N, C-alpha and C positions, 0 to 999 in steps of 0.2 A: 331722479332729482335728489340731491343731498338734503337730508333732514334739516340742516341748519339754515338752508337758503330761504325757507318760507318765513321764519320769524325775522330774518334780516330784511326781506322785501316788505313785510308788513310794517317794520319800523321805519323804513326809508320812504315808502310811497307817499305818506303825507307831505313830505318836504320836497318832492320832485317839482311841484309848481313853483316854490320859492326859488329853487336852484335854477330852473329855466328862466324865470323872470330876471334873476340876477345876472345870468350869463347872456341874455338877449342884448343886442346892440342898443345903445342909448342915443346914437347919433341921429341927426335930422335926415329924414328920408325924403326922396323926391315924391312930389305930388303930381297930380294931373296937370296943373298949370305951371309946371316947373320950367318949361321952355322960356316963358316970359321973364321969370325971376331967376334965371340960371346963375347969373353972377352973384346975386345976393345969397342964393343957396350955397354956392361954392365958398363964399366968404364965411358964411356961417358954419359950414362943415370944417373949413380950415381952422376957424377959431376953436370949435369943439375938439378937433384933433390935437391942437396945440395944448388945450386945457388938459386933455386926457394924457398927453405925453408928459407934461409937467407933473401931473398927479402920479403917473407911473414912475417917474424919476424919484419923487419923494418916497414912494413906497420901496423902490429898489434900494435907495440909500438906507432906509430904516431896516430893511431886511438884511443888507450887508453889515450893518452895525450889530444886529442880533446874531448873525452867523459868526461874526468875529468874536463876540463874547462867548458863543458856544464852543467855538474851536479852542479859545484860550482855556475854557473850563475843562474841555476834554484833554488838552495838553497837561494841565495841572493834575487832573486825575491819573493820566497815564504815567506821569513822573512819580506820583505817590505809589501807584501800583508797582512800578518798577523798583522802587526802594523796598517796598514790602516783600517783593519777590526775592530780591538779593538777600535780605535779612533772613528769610525763610530758607533759602539755599545754604547760607552760612550755618544756620542751626541744624539743618539736615546733614550737611557734611560733618559738623562737629558730633552729632549723634552717631553717625556711621563710624567715625574714628574711635569714639569711646566704645562702641559696641564691639568693633574688631579688636580693640586693645583688651577689653574684658573677655572676650571669647579666647583670645591668645593666652591670657593669664590663667583662665580656667583650664584650658587644654594643657598648659605647662604643669600646673599643679596636679591635674588628673594623671598625667603620664609620669610625673616624677615620683609618684607613690608606688 
């Protein structure tokens, strides 16, 4: 077993109960006398499902807005990085041209003597 796994498990185990209780279904369950009240139970379950669907819809819209902002920020960062990259390339090419010119001048002066 990897050495990093034990501390991770020790840090996660206290929260497992909370995670399981949050993930457990919160809808109305059938009871023993459900046969008599089946229509009432179904109506209650439909109401709960509709409420859950509308809550999910609100969360999805909020998540979509956050993702849109994130994508816009990433696009802005990418365009800035592209501009920096182009500027760096121009500087590198300029340095190469100056170096080659200097080397040619030095070789000409060295060979001319």
